[in-house]
N, C-alpha and C positions, 0 to 999 in steps of 0.2 A: 695155849696160845693158838690162834687159828692158823692154818696151813695155806700158804701161798706157793703155787707151782708156777715157775717161769719157764716157758717154753721157747726155744730159739727158732729162727727161720731155717728155710731150706739149705742155704749154704752158710748158716750161721753156727754159732758155738755158744755154750753157756756163760763163756768169759764175758760176753756181751753185757751181761747183768751185774758183772763185778762192781761197777760204780754206785749201784743201788742197794746192794744187799746189806750193807751195814745200817742204813737208815730204815729200809723195810723191816729188818730184824727187830726193831724196836716194836713193831705191830704184829708181825707174823713169824712163824717158823717157816724159813725160805728152802725150797727145794728147786734145783736147777739140773734135772736130767739132761742127758745127752741122748739124741736118737742115734740108733745103729748108722754107721758109716760116718760119723761126725767125731772129731777129735781123736781120741786113741781106740774108738770102739770099731769093730770089724764090720765091713760092708757086706750084708748078707748076699750070698751067692744067688739068691733067688730073686734079688732086686728088692727095691723099697717101694711101699704104697702109703697112701693115707691110712689104709685100714691096718698095715703092719705097725704103723707109728702109734696108732690109736690103741693098739693091743699092747705096745710097749709102755704107754703111758698107764693102762690099766694094771699091768703087772708091776710097775713102779709104785703105783699107790697101794696095791695089795701088799707087796714086800715091805713097805714102810708104814703099813697100818694107817694110811691117810684116808680120812673120811670128811665129808662136808667141807670140801677143798673149794678154794678160789683159786683160778687159773688166769694167767696173763699170757698170751700167745703172740709173739710177734711172727708176722706174715703167715707162712706154713704152720708155725706153731699154734696160731689162732685157729686154723682149720682143724688142726688136730684136737686142740681144746674143745671146739664146738662138737665134733664128732664124738668125742668122749662123753660130753654132756649128754648127747642124744643115747648113747649107749648105756651108760650108768647115771641117769638123771638124778636118783636119790643121793648120790655121792657128790654132787657139784652144788655149791652154793652161789657161785657166780663166775662168769667167764668175760673177760675184757680182751679184745683183739686190737692190734695196731698193724696196720698195712697188709691185712688179710684180703686177698683178692677172691671174689665170689663169682665174678662174670668170666667163666671159662668157656672157650669153644676150642675144637680140636685144631682149628686153623691158628688161632691166637697162641695156642700152647706150642705149636711147631714152630712159629715165629719166634717166641721167646727161647724155646729149647736150643735154637741155632746160635744164640748168644752164648751158650755154656761150653764152648769150645775151648779146652785148656791150652791148645796151642796159640789161639788168637788172643786169649787173655794174658798169656805169658809175654807175647809180643807187644800188644797194645796197651795193656794196663798192668805192667809189671809189679806195682806196689800191691796191686789187689792179688796177684798171683802169689806174691811172697806171705800176704797176710793169710791166704788160703792154706799155703804149706805150712805156715807155723801154727795154724788151729788144727789142721787135719793131717799134717804129715804128708808124705808123698803120694798117699791114696787120695788127695784132693782131686787128681786127674780122673780117677774113676768115679769119684762121688759126683762130679759134674753130669757125666752122661746118665747116671742113675736117677738124678734129680730131673733131668730133661725127660726121662722115661715117665717118671712120676707125673709131671706136668701134662705130658701128652695124654696119660690115663685120665687125669682129671677132665681134660678137654672132651674125651670121648664119653665119659660117663656122667658128666654134669649137663649134657644137652636136654 
């Protein structure tokens, strides 16, 4: 059965794919890895980058002997999927992205990063704060600034 890897977004979690796994499992062997800092995985002290997440995907594929993979990436997951496809093209059959932003500038990234303030989210969007806490535990408040730095890094490097 062909392999399909489902990659979550920057603040996402692999549980976003739960409603689709049963149906997709009729056609694919489904894989839903979590990026570091998400769910119950540890946030790296050195921070997170697209390169780090691309390497995590490469290690995941190697560990699980996944070859000729199809990858669906939501938002940041799509970006990681495309970077992995460029790094290991012989191992990727196809990539589909949804909501993946390609037009980054440092100014745009800094603007969006300002919205990733845990205190403001807790105050203004408490339901979202509760969702983030249920998915990532108390570390969600550290995940947000790490994602903000990742976005700013993208804005600097994609000019």
